[in-house]
KOLKE-791429 format. One record per atom (N, C-alpha, C): residue number from 1; atom name; x negated, y, z negated. Coordinates in nm, 4 decimals, always signed. Layout:
# residues N
nr_atom_px_py_pz
NUM_CA_X_Y_Z
...
***
This chain:
# residues 103
nr_atom_px_py_pz
1_N_-2.9759_+1.2100_+0.7122
1_CA_-2.8789_+1.2852_+0.7157
1_C_-2.7698_+1.2246_+0.6004
2_N_-2.7032_+1.2444_+0.5003
2_CA_-2.6231_+1.2076_+0.3828
2_C_-2.4707_+1.2161_+0.4377
3_N_-2.4218_+1.0819_+0.4054
3_CA_-2.2627_+1.0849_+0.4351
3_C_-2.1901_+1.1743_+0.3295
4_N_-2.1270_+1.2874_+0.3690
4_CA_-2.0301_+1.3281_+0.2796
4_C_-1.8882_+1.2791_+0.2144
5_N_-1.8507_+1.2054_+0.3256
5_CA_-1.7235_+1.0729_+0.2545
5_C_-1.7764_+0.9769_+0.2412
6_N_-1.7672_+0.9013_+0.1319
6_CA_-1.8114_+0.7652_+0.1148
6_C_-1.6883_+0.6743_+0.2085
7_N_-1.7499_+0.5475_+0.2632
7_CA_-1.6780_+0.4495_+0.3139
7_C_-1.5735_+0.3937_+0.1730
8_N_-1.4571_+0.3629_+0.2352
8_CA_-1.3306_+0.3459_+0.1619
8_C_-1.3619_+0.2058_+0.1191
9_N_-1.3211_+0.1585_-0.0182
9_CA_-1.3558_+0.0321_-0.0535
9_C_-1.3037_-0.0800_+0.0212
10_N_-1.3917_-0.2075_+0.0815
10_CA_-1.3664_-0.3116_+0.1012
10_C_-1.2177_-0.3626_+0.0399
11_N_-1.1239_-0.4365_+0.1440
11_CA_-1.0097_-0.5154_+0.0745
11_C_-1.0803_-0.6390_+0.1048
12_N_-0.9970_-0.7056_-0.0472
12_CA_-1.0680_-0.8406_-0.0925
12_C_-0.9818_-0.9331_+0.0350
13_N_-1.0446_-1.0288_+0.0564
13_CA_-1.0134_-1.1270_+0.1880
13_C_-0.8982_-1.1595_+0.1515
14_N_-0.8071_-1.1716_+0.2444
14_CA_-0.6598_-1.2388_+0.2433
14_C_-0.5460_-1.1035_+0.2138
15_N_-0.6033_-1.0144_+0.1978
15_CA_-0.4932_-0.8559_+0.1784
15_C_-0.4289_-0.8571_+0.3285
16_N_-0.3534_-0.8174_+0.2859
16_CA_-0.2368_-0.7866_+0.4216
16_C_-0.1997_-0.6603_+0.3737
17_N_-0.1894_-0.5502_+0.4719
17_CA_-0.1288_-0.4354_+0.4600
17_C_+0.0416_-0.4151_+0.4430
18_N_+0.1079_-0.3245_+0.4344
18_CA_+0.2344_-0.3065_+0.4551
18_C_+0.2942_-0.2007_+0.5278
19_N_+0.4225_-0.2445_+0.5827
19_CA_+0.4416_-0.1421_+0.6947
19_C_+0.4674_+0.0067_+0.6526
20_N_+0.4732_+0.0600_+0.7633
20_CA_+0.5246_+0.2099_+0.7388
20_C_+0.6374_+0.2460_+0.8014
21_N_+0.7202_+0.3632_+0.7296
21_CA_+0.8538_+0.3537_+0.7786
21_C_+0.8481_+0.4410_+0.9036
22_N_+0.8874_+0.3186_+0.9823
22_CA_+0.9150_+0.3730_+1.1661
22_C_+1.0478_+0.3792_+1.2192
23_N_+1.1308_+0.4925_+1.2348
23_CA_+1.2124_+0.4977_+1.3419
23_C_+1.2406_+0.4307_+1.4522
24_N_+1.3614_+0.4184_+1.4992
24_CA_+1.3529_+0.3698_+1.6444
24_C_+1.5213_+0.3496_+1.6694
25_N_+1.5605_+0.3616_+1.7858
25_CA_+1.7222_+0.3665_+1.8589
25_C_+1.7565_+0.5031_+1.8607
26_N_+1.6612_+0.6364_+1.9114
26_CA_+1.7035_+0.7022_+1.9225
26_C_+1.8214_+0.7221_+2.0667
27_N_+1.8022_+0.6467_+2.1612
27_CA_+1.8926_+0.6239_+2.2902
27_C_+1.8818_+0.7374_+2.3667
28_N_+1.7850_+0.8119_+2.3760
28_CA_+1.7216_+0.9560_+2.4251
28_C_+1.8499_+1.0183_+2.4239
29_N_+1.9016_+1.0468_+2.3037
29_CA_+2.0030_+1.1432_+2.2616
29_C_+1.9681_+1.2465_+2.1912
30_N_+2.0376_+1.3707_+2.1752
30_CA_+1.9844_+1.4765_+2.0674
30_C_+2.0059_+1.4388_+1.9096
31_N_+2.0365_+1.3071_+1.9002
31_CA_+2.0291_+1.2758_+1.7333
31_C_+1.9376_+1.2096_+1.7219
32_N_+1.9222_+1.2386_+1.5507
32_CA_+1.7920_+1.1723_+1.5225
32_C_+1.8207_+0.9588_+1.5467
33_N_+1.7097_+0.9225_+1.5132
33_CA_+1.7159_+0.7928_+1.5514
33_C_+1.7902_+0.7331_+1.4865
34_N_+1.8651_+0.6209_+1.4915
34_CA_+1.9584_+0.5481_+1.4033
34_C_+1.9467_+0.4666_+1.3326
35_N_+1.8247_+0.3959_+1.3472
35_CA_+1.7898_+0.2660_+1.2600
35_C_+1.6229_+0.3178_+1.2129
36_N_+1.6003_+0.2097_+1.0818
36_CA_+1.4282_+0.2725_+1.0626
36_C_+1.3605_+0.1474_+1.0011
37_N_+1.2742_+0.1120_+1.0180
37_CA_+1.1912_+0.0170_+0.9875
37_C_+1.1246_+0.0275_+0.8419
38_N_+1.1927_+0.0167_+0.7266
38_CA_+1.1569_+0.0382_+0.5959
38_C_+0.9669_+0.0264_+0.5970
39_N_+0.9417_+0.1358_+0.4988
39_CA_+0.8214_+0.1493_+0.4428
39_C_+0.7697_+0.0181_+0.3502
40_N_+0.6632_+0.0001_+0.3243
40_CA_+0.6483_-0.0971_+0.2041
40_C_+0.6561_-0.2337_+0.2456
41_N_+0.6965_-0.2529_+0.3269
41_CA_+0.7411_-0.4142_+0.3277
41_C_+0.6108_-0.4912_+0.3775
42_N_+0.5704_-0.5978_+0.3044
42_CA_+0.4259_-0.7002_+0.2746
42_C_+0.4372_-0.7238_+0.5109
43_N_+0.3116_-0.7235_+0.5683
43_CA_+0.2822_-0.7099_+0.6467
43_C_+0.2818_-0.8840_+0.7004
44_N_+0.2744_-0.9562_+0.5737
44_CA_+0.3237_-1.1244_+0.6124
44_C_+0.4743_-1.1457_+0.6391
45_N_+0.5437_-1.0676_+0.5482
45_CA_+0.7003_-1.1167_+0.5549
45_C_+0.7436_-0.9945_+0.7262
46_N_+0.6765_-0.9167_+0.7493
46_CA_+0.6928_-0.8409_+0.8708
46_C_+0.6732_-0.9567_+1.0096
47_N_+0.5438_-1.0008_+0.9649
47_CA_+0.5411_-1.0705_+1.0761
47_C_+0.6304_-1.2446_+1.1258
48_N_+0.6617_-1.2901_+0.9880
48_CA_+0.7449_-1.3634_+0.9788
48_C_+0.8725_-1.3415_+1.0652
49_N_+0.9272_-1.2097_+1.0418
49_CA_+1.0382_-1.1633_+1.1278
49_C_+1.0100_-1.1570_+1.2457
50_N_+0.9074_-1.0838_+1.2991
50_CA_+0.8624_-1.0636_+1.4191
50_C_+0.8626_-1.2085_+1.4973
51_N_+0.7829_-1.2881_+1.4412
51_CA_+0.8217_-1.4288_+1.5096
51_C_+0.9377_-1.4744_+1.5346
52_N_+1.0413_-1.4684_+1.4035
52_CA_+1.1910_-1.5319_+1.4493
52_C_+1.2305_-1.4501_+1.5991
53_N_+1.2202_-1.3116_+1.5489
53_CA_+1.2652_-1.2463_+1.6506
53_C_+1.2551_-1.2778_+1.8156
54_N_+1.0858_-1.3101_+1.8380
54_CA_+1.0467_-1.3287_+1.9441
54_C_+1.0857_-1.4773_+1.9857
55_N_+1.0975_-1.5711_+1.8984
55_CA_+1.1902_-1.6606_+1.9363
55_C_+1.2893_-1.6813_+1.9778
56_N_+1.3716_-1.5701_+1.9553
56_CA_+1.5164_-1.5415_+1.9819
56_C_+1.5015_-1.5246_+2.1061
57_N_+1.4147_-1.3913_+2.1682
57_CA_+1.4000_-1.3387_+2.2785
57_C_+1.3556_-1.4515_+2.3573
58_N_+1.2571_-1.5416_+2.3392
58_CA_+1.2648_-1.5967_+2.4498
58_C_+1.3472_-1.7402_+2.4760
59_N_+1.4471_-1.7660_+2.3691
59_CA_+1.5469_-1.8344_+2.4246
59_C_+1.6496_-1.7583_+2.5029
60_N_+1.6735_-1.6227_+2.5096
60_CA_+1.7362_-1.5762_+2.5685
60_C_+1.7191_-1.5357_+2.7058
61_N_+1.5681_-1.5089_+2.7216
61_CA_+1.5060_-1.5007_+2.8557
61_C_+1.5217_-1.6188_+2.9247
62_N_+1.5090_-1.7320_+2.8639
62_CA_+1.4888_-1.8380_+2.9443
62_C_+1.6301_-1.9024_+2.9785
63_N_+1.7544_-1.8642_+2.9016
63_CA_+1.8708_-1.9007_+2.9239
63_C_+1.9116_-1.7807_+3.0453
64_N_+1.8870_-1.6599_+3.0396
64_CA_+1.8988_-1.5827_+3.1558
64_C_+1.8240_-1.6226_+3.2984
65_N_+1.6885_-1.6838_+3.2429
65_CA_+1.6319_-1.7522_+3.3757
65_C_+1.6942_-1.8778_+3.4439
66_N_+1.7491_-1.9446_+3.3701
66_CA_+1.8377_-2.0387_+3.4273
66_C_+1.9907_-2.0018_+3.5061
67_N_+2.0108_-1.8711_+3.4807
67_CA_+2.1332_-1.8397_+3.5465
67_C_+2.1043_-1.7218_+3.6678
68_N_+1.9872_-1.6797_+3.6662
68_CA_+1.9433_-1.5846_+3.7546
68_C_+1.9248_-1.6309_+3.8959
69_N_+1.9182_-1.5422_+3.9698
69_CA_+1.9274_-1.5949_+4.1087
69_C_+1.7600_-1.5963_+4.1479
70_N_+1.7101_-1.6486_+4.2590
70_CA_+1.5983_-1.6897_+4.2813
70_C_+1.5069_-1.5092_+4.2793
71_N_+1.5621_-1.4352_+4.3234
71_CA_+1.4778_-1.3080_+4.3193
71_C_+1.4468_-1.2863_+4.1694
72_N_+1.5539_-1.2598_+4.0789
72_CA_+1.5651_-1.2230_+3.9443
72_C_+1.4398_-1.3756_+3.8866
73_N_+1.4441_-1.4581_+3.9139
73_CA_+1.3646_-1.5429_+3.8098
73_C_+1.2371_-1.5174_+3.7802
74_N_+1.1340_-1.4178_+3.8711
74_CA_+1.0283_-1.4098_+3.8469
74_C_+1.0328_-1.3059_+3.7427
75_N_+1.0993_-1.1976_+3.6896
75_CA_+1.1190_-1.1437_+3.5996
75_C_+1.1325_-1.1707_+3.4927
76_N_+1.2313_-1.2708_+3.5224
76_CA_+1.2508_-1.3627_+3.3459
76_C_+1.1408_-1.4450_+3.3120
77_N_+1.0861_-1.5502_+3.4013
77_CA_+0.9426_-1.5769_+3.3322
77_C_+0.8306_-1.5092_+3.3203
78_N_+0.8120_-1.3810_+3.3818
78_CA_+0.6997_-1.2920_+3.3048
78_C_+0.7402_-1.2473_+3.1787
79_N_+0.8749_-1.2216_+3.1891
79_CA_+0.9431_-1.1727_+3.0293
79_C_+0.9088_-1.2893_+2.9401
80_N_+0.9277_-1.4317_+2.9635
80_CA_+0.9355_-1.5485_+2.8872
80_C_+0.7828_-1.5574_+2.8575
81_N_+0.6954_-1.5342_+2.9396
81_CA_+0.5469_-1.5713_+2.8929
81_C_+0.5073_-1.4730_+2.8297
82_N_+0.5371_-1.3354_+2.8496
82_CA_+0.4721_-1.2271_+2.7643
82_C_+0.5425_-1.2141_+2.6088
83_N_+0.6716_-1.2674_+2.6048
83_CA_+0.6904_-1.2879_+2.4825
83_C_+0.6438_-1.4174_+2.3960
84_N_+0.5926_-1.5569_+2.4699
84_CA_+0.5269_-1.6699_+2.4494
84_C_+0.3962_-1.5765_+2.4026
85_N_+0.3469_-1.5160_+2.4626
85_CA_+0.1975_-1.4692_+2.4050
85_C_+0.2260_-1.4121_+2.2811
86_N_+0.2930_-1.2696_+2.2905
86_CA_+0.3194_-1.2317_+2.1683
86_C_+0.3651_-1.3089_+2.0589
87_N_+0.4149_-1.3945_+2.0612
87_CA_+0.4623_-1.4990_+1.9543
87_C_+0.3386_-1.5772_+1.9279
88_N_+0.2638_-1.6108_+2.0210
88_CA_+0.1468_-1.6993_+1.9918
88_C_+0.0421_-1.6088_+1.8901
89_N_+0.0104_-1.4793_+1.9126
89_CA_-0.0509_-1.3947_+1.8458
89_C_+0.0034_-1.3760_+1.6980
90_N_+0.1463_-1.3399_+1.6852
90_CA_+0.1733_-1.3264_+1.5544
90_C_+0.1788_-1.4610_+1.4706
91_N_+0.2085_-1.5647_+1.5183
91_CA_+0.2070_-1.7082_+1.4647
91_C_+0.0176_-1.7080_+1.4475
92_N_-0.0754_-1.6704_+1.5027
92_CA_-0.1794_-1.7170_+1.4956
92_C_-0.2339_-1.6082_+1.3788
93_N_-0.1900_-1.4966_+1.3638
93_CA_-0.1902_-1.4186_+1.2371
93_C_-0.1707_-1.4658_+1.1203
94_N_-0.0248_-1.5378_+1.1447
94_CA_+0.0206_-1.5888_+1.0164
94_C_-0.0779_-1.7149_+0.9818
95_N_-0.0945_-1.7602_+1.0490
95_CA_-0.1756_-1.9217_+1.0166
95_C_-0.3082_-1.8431_+0.9391
96_N_-0.3808_-1.7606_+1.0293
96_CA_-0.5036_-1.6768_+0.9780
96_C_-0.4441_-1.6344_+0.8400
97_N_-0.3741_-1.5861_+0.8029
97_CA_-0.3654_-1.5215_+0.6669
97_C_-0.2829_-1.6389_+0.5472
98_N_-0.2519_-1.7631_+0.6002
98_CA_-0.2466_-1.8593_+0.5071
98_C_-0.3633_-1.9322_+0.4987
99_N_-0.4612_-1.9326_+0.5868
99_CA_-0.6187_-1.9853_+0.5730
99_C_-0.7258_-1.8521_+0.4590
100_N_-0.6533_-1.7280_+0.4357
100_CA_-0.7335_-1.6623_+0.3773
100_C_-0.6360_-1.6598_+0.2401
101_N_-0.5375_-1.7024_+0.2221
101_CA_-0.4820_-1.6865_+0.0659
101_C_-0.5236_-1.7808_-0.0362
102_N_-0.5541_-1.6871_-0.1440
102_CA_-0.6206_-1.7402_-0.2691
102_C_-0.5414_-1.9050_-0.3011
103_N_-0.6463_-1.9573_-0.3747
103_CA_-0.5883_-2.1098_-0.3944
103_C_-0.5240_-2.1242_-0.5207
***
């Protein structure tokens, strides 16, 4: 059987896609979301910002953990570990993109 729709062209090595416009911050209210991630931002730039945000979240969770009661510390540690995992994945993507960049 012959394919009707051809495969999309292959992206060259090192190609990183861009962001799509994505709204957030509706607070379960009846109004439209208050904020938007702009479309067309290079994925590498977005990943750099994500890495910085995750670093800040980790520091905040660590500070909260140090001030939390014993009952709350487990939740803060879980948050810290989840953020650490997410940051490692983002940083691994960035490191991989650097390895693919044309020289």
